[in-house]
FIVOPA-68084 format. One record per residue (C-alpha): residue number from 1; x, y, z; residue in three letters. Coordinates in Angstrom, 1 decimal, m for minus. Layout:
<recs>
(NUM; (X; Y; Z); "Ala")
...
</recs>
This chain:
<recs>
(1; (m30.9; m41.2; 34.9); "Met")
(2; (m29.5; m39.8; 31.7); "Phe")
(3; (m26.6; m42.3; 31.8); "Lys")
(4; (m29.1; m45.2; 32.2); "Gly")
(5; (m31.2; m43.9; 29.3); "Leu")
(6; (m28.2; m43.8; 27.0); "Ile")
(7; (m27.4; m47.4; 27.8); "Val")
(8; (m31.1; m48.5; 27.1); "Val")
(9; (m31.1; m46.7; 23.8); "Val")
(10; (m27.7; m48.0; 22.8); "Phe")
(11; (m28.7; m51.6; 23.7); "Thr")
(12; (m32.0; m51.3; 21.8); "Ser")
(13; (m30.3; m50.0; 18.6); "Leu")
(14; (m27.6; m52.6; 18.8); "Phe")
(15; (m30.1; m55.5; 19.2); "Ser")
(16; (m32.3; m54.2; 16.3); "Leu")
(17; (m29.3; m53.9; 14.0); "Ser")
(18; (m28.9; m57.7; 14.1); "Thr")
(19; (m32.1; m58.1; 12.1); "Phe")
(20; (m31.7; m55.1; 9.8); "Ala")
(21; (m31.0; m55.6; 6.1); "Ala")
(22; (m30.9; m53.4; 3.1); "Phe")
(23; (m33.4; m54.3; 0.3); "Val")
(24; (m32.9; m52.5; m3.0); "Gly")
(25; (m30.4; m52.0; m5.9); "Pro")
(26; (m27.1; m53.6; m5.1); "Gly")
(27; (m28.3; m55.6; m2.2); "Ala")
(28; (m26.9; m59.0; m1.8); "Thr")
(29; (m29.5; m61.6; m1.1); "Ser")
(30; (m29.2; m65.2; 0.0); "Ile")
(31; (m30.9; m67.5; m2.4); "Gln")
(32; (m33.2; m70.1; m1.0); "Thr")
(33; (m31.9; m73.7; m1.7); "Val")
(34; (m33.1; m77.2; m0.9); "Thr")
(35; (m31.5; m79.4; 1.7); "Val")
(36; (m30.1; m81.6; m1.1); "Lys")
(37; (m28.4; m78.5; m2.7); "Glu")
(38; (m27.2; m77.1; 0.6); "Ala")
(39; (m25.3; m80.2; 1.7); "Ile")
(40; (m23.4; m80.1; m1.6); "Glu")
(41; (m22.2; m76.5; m1.0); "Leu")
(42; (m18.8; m75.5; 0.3); "Ala")
(43; (m18.2; m75.0; 4.0); "Asp")
(44; (m19.3; m71.5; 5.2); "Asp")
(45; (m21.6; m71.0; 2.2); "Ser")
(46; (m24.6; m68.7; 3.1); "Lys")
(47; (m27.9; m70.4; 2.7); "Val")
(48; (m31.6; m70.1; 3.3); "Ala")
(49; (m34.0; m73.1; 3.4); "Leu")
(50; (m37.7; m73.4; 3.8); "Gln")
(51; (m39.3; m76.5; 5.4); "Gly")
(52; (m40.0; m77.7; 9.0); "Ser")
(53; (m38.2; m78.5; 12.2); "Leu")
(54; (m39.1; m82.2; 12.6); "Val")
(55; (m37.6; m82.8; 16.0); "Lys")
(56; (m35.2; m81.5; 18.6); "Gln")
(57; (m32.2; m83.8; 19.2); "Thr")
(58; (m30.3; m81.8; 21.8); "Ser")
(59; (m30.3; m78.4; 23.4); "Ala")
(60; (m29.3; m76.5; 20.2); "Glu")
(61; (m29.7; m79.3; 17.5); "His")
(62; (m32.8; m79.9; 15.4); "Tyr")
(63; (m33.7; m82.1; 12.4); "Leu")
(64; (m34.8; m79.9; 9.6); "Phe")
(65; (m36.7; m81.4; 6.6); "Lys")
(66; (m37.9; m80.1; 3.2); "Asp")
(67; (m39.1; m81.8; 0.1); "Gln")
(68; (m35.6; m82.9; m0.9); "Ser")
(69; (m34.4; m84.4; 2.4); "Gly")
(70; (m33.2; m83.8; 6.0); "Glu")
(71; (m30.2; m82.1; 7.6); "Val")
(72; (m29.2; m81.3; 11.1); "Met")
(73; (m29.4; m77.6; 12.1); "Val")
(74; (m27.9; m75.8; 15.1); "Glu")
(75; (m29.9; m73.0; 16.5); "Ile")
(76; (m28.4; m71.0; 19.4); "Asp")
(77; (m31.1; m70.1; 22.0); "Pro")
(78; (m30.6; m66.3; 21.3); "Glu")
(79; (m31.4; m67.0; 17.5); "Asp")
(80; (m34.6; m68.9; 18.2); "Phe")
(81; (m37.6; m66.5; 18.1); "Pro")
(82; (m40.0; m66.1; 21.0); "His")
(83; (m42.7; m68.1; 19.2); "Val")
(84; (m43.8; m71.7; 19.4); "Thr")
(85; (m42.7; m73.8; 16.4); "Val")
(86; (m44.2; m77.3; 15.8); "Thr")
(87; (m43.3; m79.9; 13.2); "Pro")
(88; (m46.4; m78.8; 11.2); "Glu")
(89; (m45.1; m75.2; 10.9); "Asp")
(90; (m43.3; m74.0; 7.9); "Lys")
(91; (m40.1; m72.0; 8.7); "Val")
(92; (m37.4; m70.3; 6.8); "Arg")
(93; (m33.9; m70.7; 8.2); "Ile")
(94; (m30.9; m68.5; 7.2); "Thr")
(95; (m27.4; m69.4; 8.1); "Gly")
(96; (m24.3; m71.1; 6.8); "Glu")
(97; (m23.2; m74.6; 5.8); "Val")
(98; (m20.9; m76.2; 8.5); "Asp")
(99; (m19.1; m79.1; 6.9); "Ser")
(100; (m16.5; m81.3; 8.4); "Asp")
(101; (m15.2; m84.8; 7.5); "Trp")
(102; (m18.0; m86.7; 9.0); "Ser")
(103; (m21.2; m84.5; 8.6); "Glu")
(104; (m22.7; m81.4; 7.1); "Thr")
(105; (m25.1; m79.3; 9.1); "Lys")
(106; (m26.5; m75.8; 9.0); "Ile")
(107; (m25.5; m73.2; 11.6); "Asp")
(108; (m28.7; m71.1; 11.8); "Val")
(109; (m28.3; m67.4; 12.3); "Glu")
(110; (m32.0; m66.5; 11.8); "Tyr")
(111; (m35.3; m68.4; 11.9); "Leu")
(112; (m38.5; m67.1; 10.7); "Glu")
(113; (m42.0; m68.6; 11.1); "Leu")
(114; (m43.8; m68.5; 7.8); "Leu")
(115; (m47.6; m68.1; 7.5); "Lys")
</recs>
C-alpha cells in the first residue's frame, strides 16, 4: 500500500509541474502576439495568441483566428483541456512557431479558455 501511495503522489506532483510557472521578479514571460506577427517569427519562437478555434481540420489540427488573420495550430490530445470549446469561445494558446518551407503553424503546448 505504501509503495502504491508513493506512485500516486509522485505521479500527481509530476503532472502538476507541467502547468506550474514562476510569476515575479526575473520571470520570463511569453508576450502575446497576433497571428500576423507570429507567422513572421523564427522557427521555434515561443508565442502566446488570443482568439478562437474556428474549426477542427484533423485529429490534432485546428484553424485558429484572431483579428489579424488565421493560422493552423496543432494541439495534442493531452494538451487540450477537459472543457468544451466552441468557435464563439475566446482562448489563449501558448506554444511555439513551427515553420517549414511550405507553411507555418503553431505547436500548442497549453490552451486556456478565457472568460
